[in-house]
C-alpha positions in Angstrom: 3.2 7.5 -11.3 5.0 6.7 -8.1 8.6 8.2 -8.3 11.4 5.6 -7.6 12.3 7.3 -4.4 8.9 6.6 -3.0 9.1 2.8 -3.8 10.2 -0.2 -1.7 12.2 -2.5 -3.8 14.1 -4.8 -1.5 12.7 -7.9 -0.1 14.3 -7.1 3.3 12.5 -3.9 3.4 9.1 -5.5 2.6 9.7 -8.1 5.5 10.8 -5.5 8.0 7.6 -3.4 7.4 5.3 -6.4 7.5 6.8 -7.6 10.8 7.0 -4.4 12.7 4.5 -2.3 11.0 1.0 -1.4 12.3 -1.6 -3.5 10.4 -4.8 -2.2 9.1 -7.4 -4.7 7.6 -10.1 -3.9 5.1 -12.5 -5.9 2.9 -10.1 -5.5 -0.1 -6.7 -5.0 1.2 -4.4 -5.1 4.1 -1.7 -2.5 4.9 1.2 -2.4 7.1 2.7 1.0 8.2 6.1 1.5 9.8 7.3 5.0 10.7 11.0 5.9 11.4 12.2 9.0 13.0 14.4 10.3 10.1 12.9 12.6 7.4 13.4 10.2 4.6 10.7 10.2 1.9 7.8 8.0 2.4 8.0 4.7 0.7 5.3 2.3 -0.6 5.4 -1.5 -1.7 2.7 -3.6 -3.1 2.0 -7.4 -2.8 -0.5 -8.8 -5.2 -0.5 -12.5 -5.3 -1.8 -15.0 -7.8 -4.9 -15.4 -5.6 -6.2 -12.0 -6.9 -6.5 -13.3 -10.3 -4.8 -13.5 -13.7 -1.6 -11.4 -14.6 -3.9 -8.9 -16.4 -6.0 -8.5 -13.2 -3.1 -8.4 -10.9 -1.3 -5.7 -12.8 -4.6 -3.7 -13.0 -4.9 -3.9 -9.2 -1.3 -3.0 -8.8 -1.5 0.0 -11.2 -4.6 1.2 -9.2 -2.8 1.0 -5.8 0.2 2.8 -7.2 -2.1 5.6 -8.6 -3.7 5.9 -5.2 -0.6 6.0 -3.3 0.9 8.4 -5.5 -1.8 10.8 -4.7 -1.3 10.4 -0.9 2.6 10.8 -0.9 2.2 14.5 0.4 -0.4 13.6 2.9 1.3 11.0 5.1 4.1 11.5 7.5 7.8 11.6 6.1 9.7 8.5 7.0 6.7 6.3 6.7 7.0 2.9 5.0 3.9 1.2 3.8 3.2 -2.0 2.3 -0.2 -2.8 0.8 -1.4 -6.4 0.3 -4.3 -6.8 -2.0 -6.7 -9.4 -1.1 -8.6 -11.5 -3.6 -11.7 -9.3 -3.3 -9.6 -6.2 -4.7 -9.9 -7.7 -8.2 -13.6 -6.7 -8.5 -13.6 -3.6 -6.3 -14.0 -0.2 -8.0 -11.2 2.4 -8.1 -13.0 4.6 -5.5 -13.5 1.8 -2.9 -9.9 0.9 -3.0 -8.8 4.6 -2.7 -11.2 4.9 0.4 -9.8 1.8 2.1 -6.2 3.0 1.5 -6.9 6.4 2.7 -8.6 5.1 5.8 -5.6 2.9 6.6 -3.0 5.5 5.9 -4.6 8.5 7.7 -5.2 6.5 10.8 -9.0 6.5 10.6 -9.2 2.8 11.5 -9.0 3.1 15.2 
């Protein structure tokens, strides 16, 4: 589970990361990463719209993304703020595929 200290909860924080963050696009998700100079804990936010599917499907996708992010908290730079937006294709993607895309975007292997 992703601890509260590692979650983005305010709408203004979501907007800030999406507007000024570095974007990485995959087949199933899009991520935005903004890094600050202070050593605050890395934080994650998730956007899963109704285009992804029913409430059950959206919650499943969100839980998968949270679990993947919880495993990557120690691997990314402190002070990072990450917003992950699930695309409609994420509803049918296996866990391993989502994990690979998130890891690729957060470790900078997308260049």
